[in-house]
Steps between C-alpha positions, in 0.01 A plus 500: 500500500725271698457131414356331812586152370857543628396463861184341643332704775434271793379522859543123550376173357555388142299584188450244217301583187388263223469655156429367153238489228142387547484125531865467606415315822585775750212420738613140533853612577376752758313221678789255487748757633269608783462139609878445493567815699241412762639149529842658563354706785483835324201731549352558156265763356353411158330761283442606139473803278268640390296415810598419856306791652132593476589791272734280301231242440271768362779620274569141391141455393507824298832418335443136415125472452371849432431685178773670300768672708738739323869402524596799715202447733601135521853598613364742759254245639777240540709766679214579737463132581869469578509809720214374716639147506848601609385744769236276655645150460849453361707744705334402829565133426865568416539712813366203701779281355274295275587356159262671257417295189316706242343400167605796278643837602651806328665309214160384371386857456823595327473202265125511433443876480852617416579239234165335419306823479801692367473774764875497558674279753696784674186710550292209638796389713528842662124519563490157660808562714346823624182309589690239706734759652811332359431148631690233304468124532800309638440228241282506188432163338403528133309187399559505123272336245435580133165677440358196317561283808337754727202525273453121487507487880252782550225336297204680349397719796741793509506843663553827313878479500527126444288539185756726331684367192813286532711795370397698808597214730829443322601864547425460871702177515801662337483791740496270802807323363677830433434622854632175642815517280567852622494404871595131535588547866134542593326300228459131426365390161350153496363300208126487567452215253671268747301296751385719794718308745809565284425871491445491878833326554682776312333765720592312819862470388524874449342579835733257678792688356368819665443341838123552492462120503732254676 
């Protein structure tokens, strides 16, 4: 299969994704970036995966708070969420010229199910890319924290994936870093142990270099 990461498919707009382990601080960075983009006069669409659509929210509940889900079923459910999300929300927003800021996308599935669940990164990658019809983010920000830091931030109430052992989360972390190292032109790795404003500043600097922000 041809590697779609070599050329983003775009109707318009700009697509930013935040990735990283649980407790990395992605949601904070999504909010800060959306505020900065809106202040700069850009039209912004903020969303998350799994979720974002009515179907996606049902899938999110099953995946994160339901009973046992087999690894392959887990991968397929994440793919279904992404297919619905891209068709109904992300592509229309990009076509309208908006900046889409998404909390998680394809790379999370590849890292969590491909590496964490040991289903095979190439197989999960191909499944997810089929689900999103080849859509690739313009910029993927990996907010990197060690599993112990993420666990301390999450506290005692954790969902089904958050509750996995640190070894599971470390394999996911290493896969995120490997993906970023393989395509530095469309990834930014930031140290998630820094203060949120320092992480935010690094993201803004990268986006200014692309012309998305003045």
